[in-house]
PQR file of N, CA, C, O and H, with PARSE charges and radii, in Angstrom:
ATOM      1  N   MET A   1      25.931   5.819   8.322 -0.4000 1.5000
ATOM      2  CA  MET A   1      24.255   5.570   7.641 -0.0000 2.0000
ATOM      3  C   MET A   1      23.266   4.527   8.163  0.5500 1.7000
ATOM      4  O   MET A   1      23.476   3.336   8.393 -0.5500 1.4000
ATOM      5  N   ASN A   2      22.280   5.149   8.282 -0.4000 1.5000
ATOM      6  CA  ASN A   2      20.997   4.921   8.172 -0.0000 2.0000
ATOM      7  C   ASN A   2      20.708   3.411   7.139  0.5500 1.7000
ATOM      8  O   ASN A   2      21.727   3.239   6.469 -0.5500 1.4000
ATOM      9  H   ASN A   2      22.110   6.116   8.094  0.4000 1.0000
ATOM     10  N   LYS A   3      19.752   2.421   6.864 -0.4000 1.5000
ATOM     11  CA  LYS A   3      19.398   1.262   5.898 -0.0000 2.0000
ATOM     12  C   LYS A   3      17.538   1.951   6.172  0.5500 1.7000
ATOM     13  O   LYS A   3      17.198   2.956   6.797 -0.5500 1.4000
ATOM     14  H   LYS A   3      18.925   2.561   7.408  0.4000 1.0000
ATOM     15  N   ALA A   4      16.797   1.084   5.534 -0.4000 1.5000
ATOM     16  CA  ALA A   4      15.569   1.572   5.002 -0.0000 2.0000
ATOM     17  C   ALA A   4      15.142   0.197   4.255  0.5500 1.7000
ATOM     18  O   ALA A   4      15.827  -0.464   3.475 -0.5500 1.4000
ATOM     19  H   ALA A   4      17.073   0.268   5.026  0.4000 1.0000
ATOM     20  N   LYS A   5      13.746  -0.066   4.733 -0.4000 1.5000
ATOM     21  CA  LYS A   5      13.487  -1.210   3.887 -0.0000 2.0000
ATOM     22  C   LYS A   5      13.017  -0.919   2.738  0.5500 1.7000
ATOM     23  O   LYS A   5      12.248   0.041   2.783 -0.5500 1.4000
ATOM     24  H   LYS A   5      13.189   0.472   5.366  0.4000 1.0000
ATOM     25  N   VAL A   6      13.232  -1.544   1.312 -0.4000 1.5000
ATOM     26  CA  VAL A   6      12.815  -1.649   0.025 -0.0000 2.0000
ATOM     27  C   VAL A   6      11.456  -2.348   0.286  0.5500 1.7000
ATOM     28  O   VAL A   6      11.560  -3.249   1.118 -0.5500 1.4000
ATOM     29  H   VAL A   6      13.856  -2.324   1.276  0.4000 1.0000
ATOM     30  N   PHE A   7      10.020  -2.138  -0.284 -0.4000 1.5000
ATOM     31  CA  PHE A   7       9.201  -3.238  -0.526 -0.0000 2.0000
ATOM     32  C   PHE A   7       7.943  -2.700  -1.798  0.5500 1.7000
ATOM     33  O   PHE A   7       7.835  -1.618  -2.375 -0.5500 1.4000
ATOM     34  H   PHE A   7       9.936  -1.406  -0.960  0.4000 1.0000
ATOM     35  N   LYS A   8       7.384  -3.555  -1.868 -0.4000 1.5000
ATOM     36  CA  LYS A   8       6.508  -3.461  -3.360 -0.0000 2.0000
ATOM     37  C   LYS A   8       5.365  -2.920  -2.631  0.5500 1.7000
ATOM     38  O   LYS A   8       4.926  -3.269  -1.535 -0.5500 1.4000
ATOM     39  H   LYS A   8       7.471  -4.434  -1.399  0.4000 1.0000
ATOM     40  N   ASN A   9       4.879  -1.832  -3.580 -0.4000 1.5000
ATOM     41  CA  ASN A   9       3.315  -1.845  -2.980 -0.0000 2.0000
ATOM     42  C   ASN A   9       2.345  -1.315  -4.369  0.5500 1.7000
ATOM     43  O   ASN A   9       2.019  -0.222  -4.831 -0.5500 1.4000
ATOM     44  H   ASN A   9       5.236  -1.548  -4.470  0.4000 1.0000
ATOM     45  N   GLY A  10       2.160  -2.424  -4.642 -0.4000 1.5000
ATOM     46  CA  GLY A  10       1.484  -2.719  -6.065 -0.0000 2.0000
ATOM     47  C   GLY A  10       2.525  -2.891  -6.843  0.5500 1.7000
ATOM     48  O   GLY A  10       3.458  -3.692  -6.781 -0.5500 1.4000
ATOM     49  H   GLY A  10       2.425  -3.312  -4.268  0.4000 1.0000
ATOM     50  N   ASP A  11       2.204  -1.855  -7.756 -0.4000 1.5000
ATOM     51  CA  ASP A  11       2.811  -1.993  -8.842 -0.0000 2.0000
ATOM     52  C   ASP A  11       4.345  -1.011  -8.976  0.5500 1.7000
ATOM     53  O   ASP A  11       5.197  -1.002  -9.865 -0.5500 1.4000
ATOM     54  H   ASP A  11       1.446  -1.205  -7.806  0.4000 1.0000
ATOM     55  N   SER A  12       4.216  -0.044  -7.367 -0.4000 1.5000
ATOM     56  CA  SER A  12       5.566   0.222  -7.711 -0.0000 2.0000
ATOM     57  C   SER A  12       6.568  -0.413  -5.937  0.5500 1.7000
ATOM     58  O   SER A  12       6.582  -1.259  -5.043 -0.5500 1.4000
ATOM     59  H   SER A  12       3.524  -0.052  -6.645  0.4000 1.0000
ATOM     60  N   GLN A  13       7.370   1.088  -6.604 -0.4000 1.5000
ATOM     61  CA  GLN A  13       8.352  -0.038  -5.154 -0.0000 2.0000
ATOM     62  C   GLN A  13       8.010   1.629  -4.578  0.5500 1.7000
ATOM     63  O   GLN A  13       7.794   2.764  -5.002 -0.5500 1.4000
ATOM     64  H   GLN A  13       7.358   1.775  -7.331  0.4000 1.0000
ATOM     65  N   ALA A  14       8.169   0.658  -3.012 -0.4000 1.5000
ATOM     66  CA  ALA A  14       8.024   1.820  -1.706 -0.0000 2.0000
ATOM     67  C   ALA A  14       9.557   1.878  -0.740  0.5500 1.7000
ATOM     68  O   ALA A  14      10.376   0.964  -0.827 -0.5500 1.4000
ATOM     69  H   ALA A  14       8.344  -0.264  -2.667  0.4000 1.0000
ATOM     70  N   VAL A  15       9.764   3.047   0.131 -0.4000 1.5000
ATOM     71  CA  VAL A  15      10.862   2.352   1.321 -0.0000 2.0000
ATOM     72  C   VAL A  15       9.839   3.352   2.302  0.5500 1.7000
ATOM     73  O   VAL A  15       9.124   4.355   2.289 -0.5500 1.4000
ATOM     74  H   VAL A  15       9.098   3.790   0.202  0.4000 1.0000
ATOM     75  N   ARG A  16      10.435   2.107   3.253 -0.4000 1.5000
ATOM     76  CA  ARG A  16       9.526   2.401   4.546 -0.0000 2.0000
ATOM     77  C   ARG A  16      11.331   3.327   5.337  0.5500 1.7000
ATOM     78  O   ARG A  16      12.411   2.771   5.536 -0.5500 1.4000
ATOM     79  H   ARG A  16      11.015   1.293   3.263  0.4000 1.0000
ATOM     80  N   LEU A  17      10.978   4.716   5.570 -0.4000 1.5000
ATOM     81  CA  LEU A  17      11.466   5.448   5.761 -0.0000 2.0000
ATOM     82  C   LEU A  17      12.018   5.097   7.725  0.5500 1.7000
ATOM     83  O   LEU A  17      11.251   4.411   8.400 -0.5500 1.4000
ATOM     84  H   LEU A  17      10.101   5.168   5.408  0.4000 1.0000
ATOM     85  N   PRO A  18      13.239   5.608   8.331 -0.5600 1.5000
ATOM     86  CA  PRO A  18      12.884   5.194   9.905  0.2800 2.0000
ATOM     87  C   PRO A  18      12.640   6.590  10.115  0.5500 1.7000
ATOM     88  O   PRO A  18      13.029   7.567   9.475 -0.5500 1.4000
ATOM     89  N   LYS A  19      11.842   6.486  11.246 -0.4000 1.5000
ATOM     90  CA  LYS A  19      11.143   7.384  11.615 -0.0000 2.0000
ATOM     91  C   LYS A  19      11.864   9.096  12.024  0.5500 1.7000
ATOM     92  O   LYS A  19      11.275  10.177  12.002 -0.5500 1.4000
ATOM     93  H   LYS A  19      11.526   5.692  11.766  0.4000 1.0000
ATOM     94  N   GLU A  20      13.282   8.808  12.367 -0.4000 1.5000
ATOM     95  CA  GLU A  20      14.267  10.604  12.147 -0.0000 2.0000
ATOM     96  C   GLU A  20      14.139  11.081  10.802  0.5500 1.7000
ATOM     97  O   GLU A  20      14.403  12.249  10.519 -0.5500 1.4000
ATOM     98  H   GLU A  20      13.760   7.931  12.385  0.4000 1.0000
ATOM     99  N   TYR A  21      13.719  10.179   9.895 -0.4000 1.5000
ATOM    100  CA  TYR A  21      13.449  10.625   8.528 -0.0000 2.0000
ATOM    101  C   TYR A  21      12.267  10.850   8.009  0.5500 1.7000
ATOM    102  O   TYR A  21      11.983  10.649   6.829 -0.5500 1.4000
ATOM    103  H   TYR A  21      13.505   9.229  10.125  0.4000 1.0000
ATOM    104  N   ARG A  22      11.393  11.352   9.005 -0.4000 1.5000
ATOM    105  CA  ARG A  22       9.816  11.208   8.568 -0.0000 2.0000
ATOM    106  C   ARG A  22       9.733  13.051   7.528  0.5500 1.7000
ATOM    107  O   ARG A  22      10.415  14.028   7.837 -0.5500 1.4000
ATOM    108  H   ARG A  22      11.624  11.516   9.964  0.4000 1.0000
ATOM    109  N   PHE A  23       8.882  13.011   6.539 -0.4000 1.5000
ATOM    110  CA  PHE A  23       8.356  14.192   6.080 -0.0000 2.0000
ATOM    111  C   PHE A  23       7.248  14.612   6.848  0.5500 1.7000
ATOM    112  O   PHE A  23       6.604  13.788   7.497 -0.5500 1.4000
ATOM    113  H   PHE A  23       8.327  12.217   6.288  0.4000 1.0000
ATOM    114  N   GLN A  24       6.876  16.165   6.839 -0.4000 1.5000
ATOM    115  CA  GLN A  24       5.741  16.160   7.020 -0.0000 2.0000
ATOM    116  C   GLN A  24       4.846  16.861   5.275  0.5500 1.7000
ATOM    117  O   GLN A  24       5.323  17.325   4.239 -0.5500 1.4000
ATOM    118  H   GLN A  24       7.399  16.835   6.312  0.4000 1.0000
ATOM    119  N   GLY A  25       3.441  16.600   5.735 -0.4000 1.5000
ATOM    120  CA  GLY A  25       3.305  16.219   4.500 -0.0000 2.0000
ATOM    121  C   GLY A  25       2.407  15.202   3.543  0.5500 1.7000
ATOM    122  O   GLY A  25       2.353  14.106   4.102 -0.5500 1.4000
ATOM    123  H   GLY A  25       3.053  16.223   6.577  0.4000 1.0000
ATOM    124  N   LYS A  26       1.650  15.202   2.222 -0.4000 1.5000
ATOM    125  CA  LYS A  26       1.904  13.746   1.885 -0.0000 2.0000
ATOM    126  C   LYS A  26       2.398  13.346   0.571  0.5500 1.7000
ATOM    127  O   LYS A  26       2.144  12.364  -0.127 -0.5500 1.4000
ATOM    128  H   LYS A  26       1.694  16.092   1.768  0.4000 1.0000
ATOM    129  N   GLU A  27       3.522  14.816   0.334 -0.4000 1.5000
ATOM    130  CA  GLU A  27       4.194  14.058  -1.083 -0.0000 2.0000
ATOM    131  C   GLU A  27       5.843  15.082  -0.720  0.5500 1.7000
ATOM    132  O   GLU A  27       6.070  15.949   0.124 -0.5500 1.4000
ATOM    133  H   GLU A  27       3.728  15.613   0.902  0.4000 1.0000
ATOM    134  N   VAL A  28       6.739  14.447  -1.824 -0.4000 1.5000
ATOM    135  CA  VAL A  28       7.751  15.099  -1.617 -0.0000 2.0000
ATOM    136  C   VAL A  28       8.142  15.256  -2.905  0.5500 1.7000
ATOM    137  O   VAL A  28       7.911  14.270  -3.604 -0.5500 1.4000
ATOM    138  H   VAL A  28       6.555  13.743  -2.509  0.4000 1.0000
ATOM    139  N   TYR A  29       8.781  16.393  -3.577 -0.4000 1.5000
ATOM    140  CA  TYR A  29       9.906  15.934  -4.674 -0.0000 2.0000
ATOM    141  C   TYR A  29      10.672  14.770  -4.277  0.5500 1.7000
ATOM    142  O   TYR A  29      11.079  14.328  -3.202 -0.5500 1.4000
ATOM    143  H   TYR A  29       8.968  17.195  -3.009  0.4000 1.0000
ATOM    144  N   ILE A  30      10.769  14.237  -6.111 -0.4000 1.5000
ATOM    145  CA  ILE A  30      12.293  13.458  -6.211 -0.0000 2.0000
ATOM    146  C   ILE A  30      12.826  13.334  -7.397  0.5500 1.7000
ATOM    147  O   ILE A  30      12.252  13.518  -8.470 -0.5500 1.4000
ATOM    148  H   ILE A  30      10.438  14.596  -6.984  0.4000 1.0000
ATOM    149  N   LYS A  31      14.104  12.972  -7.196 -0.4000 1.5000
ATOM    150  CA  LYS A  31      15.436  13.649  -8.151 -0.0000 2.0000
ATOM    151  C   LYS A  31      16.000  12.183  -7.996  0.5500 1.7000
ATOM    152  O   LYS A  31      15.955  11.473  -6.991 -0.5500 1.4000
ATOM    153  H   LYS A  31      14.571  12.823  -6.325  0.4000 1.0000
ATOM    154  N   LYS A  32      16.590  11.873  -9.343 -0.4000 1.5000
ATOM    155  CA  LYS A  32      18.045  10.612  -9.434 -0.0000 2.0000
ATOM    156  C   LYS A  32      18.888  11.124 -10.100  0.5500 1.7000
ATOM    157  O   LYS A  32      18.697  11.378 -11.289 -0.5500 1.4000
ATOM    158  H   LYS A  32      16.627  12.450 -10.159  0.4000 1.0000
ATOM    159  N   GLU A  33      20.257  11.446  -9.334 -0.4000 1.5000
ATOM    160  CA  GLU A  33      20.899  11.857 -10.132 -0.0000 2.0000
ATOM    161  C   GLU A  33      22.660  10.596  -9.214  0.5500 1.7000
ATOM    162  O   GLU A  33      23.374  10.490  -8.216 -0.5500 1.4000
ATOM    163  H   GLU A  33      20.412  11.239  -8.368  0.4000 1.0000
ATOM    164  N   GLY A  34      22.272   9.794 -11.085 -0.4000 1.5000
ATOM    165  CA  GLY A  34      23.494   8.405 -10.716 -0.0000 2.0000
ATOM    166  C   GLY A  34      22.399   7.705 -10.124  0.5500 1.7000
ATOM    167  O   GLY A  34      21.179   7.865 -10.099 -0.5500 1.4000
ATOM    168  H   GLY A  34      21.692   9.880 -11.896  0.4000 1.0000
ATOM    169  N   ASN A  35      23.401   6.686  -9.546 -0.4000 1.5000
ATOM    170  CA  ASN A  35      22.312   5.724  -8.593 -0.0000 2.0000
ATOM    171  C   ASN A  35      21.690   6.699  -7.325  0.5500 1.7000
ATOM    172  O   ASN A  35      21.056   6.020  -6.518 -0.5500 1.4000
ATOM    173  H   ASN A  35      24.393   6.556  -9.567  0.4000 1.0000
ATOM    174  N   ASN A  36      21.740   7.934  -7.046 -0.4000 1.5000
ATOM    175  CA  ASN A  36      21.110   8.049  -5.737 -0.0000 2.0000
ATOM    176  C   ASN A  36      19.643   8.382  -6.382  0.5500 1.7000
ATOM    177  O   ASN A  36      19.343   8.463  -7.572 -0.5500 1.4000
ATOM    178  H   ASN A  36      22.255   8.486  -7.702  0.4000 1.0000
ATOM    179  N   VAL A  37      18.596   8.595  -4.894 -0.4000 1.5000
ATOM    180  CA  VAL A  37      17.761   8.952  -5.219 -0.0000 2.0000
ATOM    181  C   VAL A  37      17.551   9.905  -4.121  0.5500 1.7000
ATOM    182  O   VAL A  37      17.657   9.592  -2.936 -0.5500 1.4000
ATOM    183  H   VAL A  37      18.841   8.528  -3.926  0.4000 1.0000
ATOM    184  N   ILE A  38      17.309  10.844  -4.464 -0.4000 1.5000
ATOM    185  CA  ILE A  38      16.746  12.082  -3.561 -0.0000 2.0000
ATOM    186  C   ILE A  38      15.702  12.879  -3.268  0.5500 1.7000
ATOM    187  O   ILE A  38      15.098  13.524  -4.126 -0.5500 1.4000
ATOM    188  H   ILE A  38      17.222  11.099  -5.427  0.4000 1.0000
ATOM    189  N   LEU A  39      15.404  12.883  -1.934 -0.4000 1.5000
ATOM    190  CA  LEU A  39      13.933  13.310  -2.041 -0.0000 2.0000
ATOM    191  C   LEU A  39      14.086  14.421  -0.841  0.5500 1.7000
ATOM    192  O   LEU A  39      14.993  14.480  -0.012 -0.5500 1.4000
ATOM    193  H   LEU A  39      15.894  12.359  -1.238  0.4000 1.0000
ATOM    194  N   SER A  40      12.318  15.761  -1.053 -0.4000 1.5000
ATOM    195  CA  SER A  40      13.183  17.126  -0.919 -0.0000 2.0000
ATOM    196  C   SER A  40      11.644  17.584  -0.224  0.5500 1.7000
ATOM    197  O   SER A  40      10.607  17.626  -0.886 -0.5500 1.4000
ATOM    198  H   SER A  40      11.580  15.713  -1.727  0.4000 1.0000
ATOM    199  N   PRO A  41      11.728  17.878   1.086 -0.5600 1.5000
ATOM    200  CA  PRO A  41       9.853  18.239   1.197  0.2800 2.0000
ATOM    201  C   PRO A  41       9.390  19.164  -0.293  0.5500 1.7000
ATOM    202  O   PRO A  41      10.198  19.455  -1.174 -0.5500 1.4000
ATOM    203  N   LEU A  42       8.399  19.406  -0.305 -0.4000 1.5000
ATOM    204  CA  LEU A  42       7.843  20.558  -1.240 -0.0000 2.0000
ATOM    205  C   LEU A  42       8.087  21.893  -0.745  0.5500 1.7000
ATOM    206  O   LEU A  42       8.263  22.753  -1.608 -0.5500 1.4000
ATOM    207  H   LEU A  42       7.743  19.170   0.411  0.4000 1.0000
ATOM    208  N   ASP A  43       8.142  22.311   0.699 -0.4000 1.5000
ATOM    209  CA  ASP A  43       8.175  23.117   1.422 -0.0000 2.0000
ATOM    210  C   ASP A  43       9.587  23.571   0.804  0.5500 1.7000
ATOM    211  O   ASP A  43       9.539  24.575   0.093 -0.5500 1.4000
ATOM    212  H   ASP A  43       7.999  21.613   1.401  0.4000 1.0000
ATOM    213  N   ASP A  44      10.546  23.101   0.942 -0.4000 1.5000
ATOM    214  CA  ASP A  44      12.075  23.301   0.691 -0.0000 2.0000
ATOM    215  C   ASP A  44      12.623  23.547  -0.268  0.5500 1.7000
ATOM    216  O   ASP A  44      13.735  24.068  -0.343 -0.5500 1.4000
ATOM    217  H   ASP A  44      10.585  22.285   1.519  0.4000 1.0000
ATOM    218  N   ILE A  45      11.678  23.091  -1.476 -0.4000 1.5000
ATOM    219  CA  ILE A  45      11.792  23.870  -2.766 -0.0000 2.0000
ATOM    220  C   ILE A  45      11.531  25.131  -3.271  0.5500 1.7000
ATOM    221  O   ILE A  45      12.050  25.907  -4.074 -0.5500 1.4000
ATOM    222  H   ILE A  45      10.774  22.667  -1.415  0.4000 1.0000
ATOM    223  N   VAL A  46      10.196  25.073  -2.274 -0.4000 1.5000
ATOM    224  CA  VAL A  46       9.870  26.567  -2.992 -0.0000 2.0000
ATOM    225  C   VAL A  46      10.548  27.673  -2.403  0.5500 1.7000
ATOM    226  O   VAL A  46      10.646  28.768  -2.956 -0.5500 1.4000
ATOM    227  H   VAL A  46       9.775  24.442  -1.622  0.4000 1.0000
ATOM    228  N   ASP A  47      11.245  27.255  -0.735 -0.4000 1.5000
ATOM    229  CA  ASP A  47      12.143  27.844  -0.093 -0.0000 2.0000
ATOM    230  C   ASP A  47      12.765  28.331  -0.834  0.5500 1.7000
ATOM    231  O   ASP A  47      12.815  29.533  -1.095 -0.5500 1.4000
ATOM    232  H   ASP A  47      11.165  26.366  -0.286  0.4000 1.0000
ATOM    233  N   SER A  48      13.634  27.039  -1.527 -0.4000 1.5000
ATOM    234  CA  SER A  48      15.009  27.827  -1.568 -0.0000 2.0000
ATOM    235  C   SER A  48      15.280  28.251  -3.467  0.5500 1.7000
ATOM    236  O   SER A  48      16.309  28.521  -4.087 -0.5500 1.4000
ATOM    237  H   SER A  48      13.594  26.063  -1.314  0.4000 1.0000
ATOM    238  N   PHE A  49      13.416  28.105  -4.023 -0.4000 1.5000
ATOM    239  CA  PHE A  49      13.521  29.231  -4.735 -0.0000 2.0000
ATOM    240  C   PHE A  49      13.300  30.739  -4.740  0.5500 1.7000
ATOM    241  O   PHE A  49      13.380  31.536  -5.675 -0.5500 1.4000
ATOM    242  H   PHE A  49      12.580  27.886  -3.519  0.4000 1.0000
ATOM    243  N   TRP A  50      12.977  30.937  -3.357 -0.4000 1.5000
ATOM    244  CA  TRP A  50      12.932  32.250  -2.898 -0.0000 2.0000
ATOM    245  C   TRP A  50      13.893  32.847  -2.815  0.5500 1.7000
ATOM    246  O   TRP A  50      14.143  33.922  -3.361 -0.5500 1.4000
ATOM    247  H   TRP A  50      12.911  30.290  -2.598  0.4000 1.0000
ATOM    248  N   ILE A  51      14.465  32.313  -2.217 -0.4000 1.5000
ATOM    249  CA  ILE A  51      15.921  32.511  -1.189 -0.0000 2.0000
ATOM    250  C   ILE A  51      17.344  32.909  -2.618  0.5500 1.7000
ATOM    251  O   ILE A  51      18.332  33.643  -2.624 -0.5500 1.4000
ATOM    252  H   ILE A  51      14.263  31.440  -1.774  0.4000 1.0000
ATOM    253  N   SER A  52      16.810  32.105  -3.494 -0.4000 1.5000
ATOM    254  CA  SER A  52      17.649  32.137  -4.928 -0.0000 2.0000
ATOM    255  C   SER A  52      17.486  33.478  -5.822  0.5500 1.7000
ATOM    256  O   SER A  52      18.374  34.124  -6.380 -0.5500 1.4000
ATOM    257  H   SER A  52      16.007  31.509  -3.489  0.4000 1.0000
ATOM    258  N   LEU A  53      15.744  33.760  -5.786 -0.4000 1.5000
ATOM    259  CA  LEU A  53      15.765  34.868  -6.306 -0.0000 2.0000
ATOM    260  C   LEU A  53      16.218  36.215  -5.688  0.5500 1.7000
ATOM    261  O   LEU A  53      16.859  37.108  -6.241 -0.5500 1.4000
ATOM    262  H   LEU A  53      15.023  33.236  -5.333  0.4000 1.0000
ATOM    263  N   GLN A  54      15.759  36.168  -4.458 -0.4000 1.5000
ATOM    264  CA  GLN A  54      16.565  37.373  -3.410 -0.0000 2.0000
ATOM    265  C   GLN A  54      18.279  37.756  -3.080  0.5500 1.7000
ATOM    266  O   GLN A  54      18.890  38.567  -2.384 -0.5500 1.4000
ATOM    267  H   GLN A  54      15.238  35.442  -4.009  0.4000 1.0000
ATOM    268  N   LYS A  55      18.684  36.402  -4.240 -0.4000 1.5000
ATOM    269  CA  LYS A  55      20.437  37.126  -4.454 -0.0000 2.0000
ATOM    270  C   LYS A  55      20.308  37.498  -5.575  0.5500 1.7000
ATOM    271  O   LYS A  55      21.424  37.354  -6.075 -0.5500 1.4000
ATOM    272  H   LYS A  55      18.188  35.742  -4.805  0.4000 1.0000
ATOM    273  N   PHE A  56      19.173  38.175  -6.831 -0.4000 1.5000
ATOM    274  CA  PHE A  56      19.226  39.207  -7.517 -0.0000 2.0000
ATOM    275  C   PHE A  56      19.457  39.760  -6.835  0.5500 1.7000
ATOM    276  O   PHE A  56      19.526  39.623  -5.613 -0.5500 1.4000
ATOM    277  H   PHE A  56      18.267  38.291  -6.425  0.4000 1.0000
ATOM    278  N   GLU A  57      19.778  41.163  -8.037 -0.4000 1.5000
ATOM    279  CA  GLU A  57      19.230  42.527  -7.711 -0.0000 2.0000
ATOM    280  C   GLU A  57      18.204  43.377  -7.597  0.5500 1.7000
ATOM    281  O   GLU A  57      17.590  43.255  -8.657 -0.5500 1.4000
ATOM    282  H   GLU A  57      19.722  41.274  -9.029  0.4000 1.0000
ATOM    283  N   PRO A  58      17.823  43.929  -7.130 -0.5600 1.5000
ATOM    284  CA  PRO A  58      16.310  44.802  -7.247  0.2800 2.0000
ATOM    285  C   PRO A  58      16.552  45.344  -8.696  0.5500 1.7000
ATOM    286  O   PRO A  58      17.618  45.354  -9.311 -0.5500 1.4000
ATOM    287  N   ASN A  59      15.252  45.818  -9.128 -0.4000 1.5000
ATOM    288  CA  ASN A  59      15.147  46.708 -10.501 -0.0000 2.0000
ATOM    289  C   ASN A  59      16.671  46.576 -11.360  0.5500 1.7000
ATOM    290  O   ASN A  59      17.321  47.549 -11.743 -0.5500 1.4000
ATOM    291  H   ASN A  59      14.386  45.809  -8.629  0.4000 1.0000
ATOM    292  N   THR A  60      17.037  45.211 -11.543 -0.4000 1.5000
ATOM    293  CA  THR A  60      18.283  45.330 -12.330 -0.0000 2.0000
ATOM    294  C   THR A  60      17.609  45.413 -14.138  0.5500 1.7000
ATOM    295  O   THR A  60      16.636  44.849 -14.639 -0.5500 1.4000
ATOM    296  H   THR A  60      16.510  44.420 -11.232  0.4000 1.0000
ATOM    297  N   GLU A  61      18.744  46.479 -14.801 -0.4000 1.5000
ATOM    298  CA  GLU A  61      18.355  46.435 -15.766 -0.0000 2.0000
ATOM    299  C   GLU A  61      19.501  45.910 -16.763  0.5500 1.7000
ATOM    300  O   GLU A  61      20.671  46.284 -16.840 -0.5500 1.4000
ATOM    301  H   GLU A  61      19.534  46.938 -14.394  0.4000 1.0000
ATOM    302  N   ILE A  62      18.805  44.913 -17.517 -0.4000 1.5000
ATOM    303  CA  ILE A  62      19.238  44.461 -18.686 -0.0000 2.0000
ATOM    304  C   ILE A  62      19.997  45.155 -19.790  0.5500 1.7000
ATOM    305  O   ILE A  62      19.228  45.755 -20.541 -0.5500 1.4000
ATOM    306  H   ILE A  62      17.854  44.609 -17.455  0.4000 1.0000
ATOM    307  N   GLN A  63      21.203  45.254 -20.103 -0.4000 1.5000
ATOM    308  CA  GLN A  63      21.747  46.317 -21.468 -0.0000 2.0000
ATOM    309  C   GLN A  63      21.255  45.326 -22.612  0.5500 1.7000
ATOM    310  O   GLN A  63      21.053  44.116 -22.512 -0.5500 1.4000
ATOM    311  H   GLN A  63      21.828  44.766 -19.493  0.4000 1.0000
ATOM    312  N   ARG A  64      21.130  46.060 -23.601 -0.4000 1.5000
ATOM    313  CA  ARG A  64      21.042  45.072 -24.952 -0.0000 2.0000
ATOM    314  C   ARG A  64      21.674  46.264 -26.171  0.5500 1.7000
ATOM    315  O   ARG A  64      21.634  47.493 -26.237 -0.5500 1.4000
ATOM    316  H   ARG A  64      21.294  47.043 -23.682  0.4000 1.0000
ATOM    317  N   ASN A  65      22.182  45.314 -26.940 -0.4000 1.5000
ATOM    318  CA  ASN A  65      21.909  46.527 -28.318 -0.0000 2.0000
ATOM    319  C   ASN A  65      21.241  46.368 -28.934  0.5500 1.7000
ATOM    320  O   ASN A  65      21.266  45.192 -29.297 -0.5500 1.4000
ATOM    321  H   ASN A  65      22.215  44.316 -26.886  0.4000 1.0000
ATOM    322  N   GLN A  66      20.173  47.170 -29.573 -0.4000 1.5000
ATOM    323  CA  GLN A  66      19.383  47.444 -30.806 -0.0000 2.0000
ATOM    324  C   GLN A  66      19.725  48.147 -31.903  0.5500 1.7000
ATOM    325  O   GLN A  66      20.146  49.301 -31.981 -0.5500 1.4000
ATOM    326  H   GLN A  66      20.152  48.125 -29.277  0.4000 1.0000
ATOM    327  N   PRO A  67      19.423  47.039 -33.071 -0.5600 1.5000
ATOM    328  CA  PRO A  67      20.082  47.590 -34.361  0.2800 2.0000
ATOM    329  C   PRO A  67      19.861  48.890 -33.903  0.5500 1.7000
ATOM    330  O   PRO A  67      19.247  49.301 -32.918 -0.5500 1.4000
ATOM    331  N   SER A  68      20.688  49.670 -35.107 -0.4000 1.5000
ATOM    332  CA  SER A  68      20.429  51.245 -35.343 -0.0000 2.0000
ATOM    333  C   SER A  68      19.484  51.395 -36.157  0.5500 1.7000
ATOM    334  O   SER A  68      18.554  52.186 -36.001 -0.5500 1.4000
ATOM    335  H   SER A  68      21.187  49.337 -35.907  0.4000 1.0000
ATOM    336  N   ASN A  69      19.681  50.455 -37.338 -0.4000 1.5000
ATOM    337  CA  ASN A  69      18.302  50.966 -38.322 -0.0000 2.0000
ATOM    338  C   ASN A  69      17.599  49.648 -39.154  0.5500 1.7000
ATOM    339  O   ASN A  69      18.261  48.759 -39.688 -0.5500 1.4000
ATOM    340  H   ASN A  69      20.437  49.813 -37.465  0.4000 1.0000
ATOM    341  N   ILE A  70      16.206  49.720 -39.144 -0.4000 1.5000
ATOM    342  CA  ILE A  70      15.069  48.428 -39.204 -0.0000 2.0000
ATOM    343  C   ILE A  70      15.335  48.724 -40.883  0.5500 1.7000
ATOM    344  O   ILE A  70      15.538  49.875 -41.271 -0.5500 1.4000
ATOM    345  H   ILE A  70      15.668  50.443 -38.710  0.4000 1.0000
ATOM    346  N   ASP A  71      15.307  47.398 -41.964 -0.4000 1.5000
ATOM    347  CA  ASP A  71      14.803  47.127 -43.064 -0.0000 2.0000
ATOM    348  C   ASP A  71      13.619  47.907 -42.941  0.5500 1.7000
ATOM    349  O   ASP A  71      12.813  48.019 -42.018 -0.5500 1.4000
ATOM    350  H   ASP A  71      15.142  46.463 -41.649  0.4000 1.0000
ATOM    351  N   ASP A  72      13.703  48.525 -44.296 -0.4000 1.5000
ATOM    352  CA  ASP A  72      12.063  48.377 -44.967 -0.0000 2.0000
ATOM    353  C   ASP A  72      12.014  47.486 -45.414  0.5500 1.7000
ATOM    354  O   ASP A  72      12.984  46.844 -45.815 -0.5500 1.4000
ATOM    355  H   ASP A  72      14.358  48.434 -45.046  0.4000 1.0000
ATOM    356  N   ARG A  73      10.803  47.151 -45.488 -0.4000 1.5000
ATOM    357  CA  ARG A  73      10.318  46.114 -46.641 -0.0000 2.0000
ATOM    358  C   ARG A  73       9.118  45.925 -46.973  0.5500 1.7000
ATOM    359  O   ARG A  73       8.356  45.202 -46.333 -0.5500 1.4000
ATOM    360  H   ARG A  73      10.015  47.673 -45.162  0.4000 1.0000
ATOM    361  N   SER A  74       8.950  46.264 -47.536 -0.4000 1.5000
ATOM    362  CA  SER A  74       7.820  46.478 -48.679 -0.0000 2.0000
ATOM    363  C   SER A  74       6.380  45.203 -47.873  0.5500 1.7000
ATOM    364  O   SER A  74       6.447  44.071 -47.392 -0.5500 1.4000
ATOM    365  H   SER A  74       9.569  46.852 -48.057  0.4000 1.0000
ATOM    366  N   GLU A  75       5.326  46.116 -48.087 -0.4000 1.5000
ATOM    367  CA  GLU A  75       3.857  45.593 -47.581 -0.0000 2.0000
ATOM    368  C   GLU A  75       3.447  44.316 -47.971  0.5500 1.7000
ATOM    369  O   GLU A  75       3.525  44.389 -49.197 -0.5500 1.4000
ATOM    370  H   GLU A  75       5.271  47.035 -48.478  0.4000 1.0000
ATOM    371  N   ILE A  76       3.110  43.341 -47.733 -0.4000 1.5000
ATOM    372  CA  ILE A  76       2.776  42.526 -48.722 -0.0000 2.0000
ATOM    373  C   ILE A  76       1.034  42.046 -49.161  0.5500 1.7000
ATOM    374  O   ILE A  76       0.823  41.279 -50.101 -0.5500 1.4000
ATOM    375  H   ILE A  76       3.047  43.281 -46.737  0.4000 1.0000
TER
END
């Protein structure tokens, strides 16, 4: 497991990533799970969203039960 330096940048904390961990672009998504902080490239999140959508059957109809009788109510 590699190490990264943590330092203060103004009022924020920053992490200096080793060269092999560099991201493309200027922003990443950040998520905290317990004591772990996970950084994900913006493109990966969008790509995984589209991949997950492809797992659904196209033109899937949802079956729902509709009430057979609707209460007749008087107008206000």
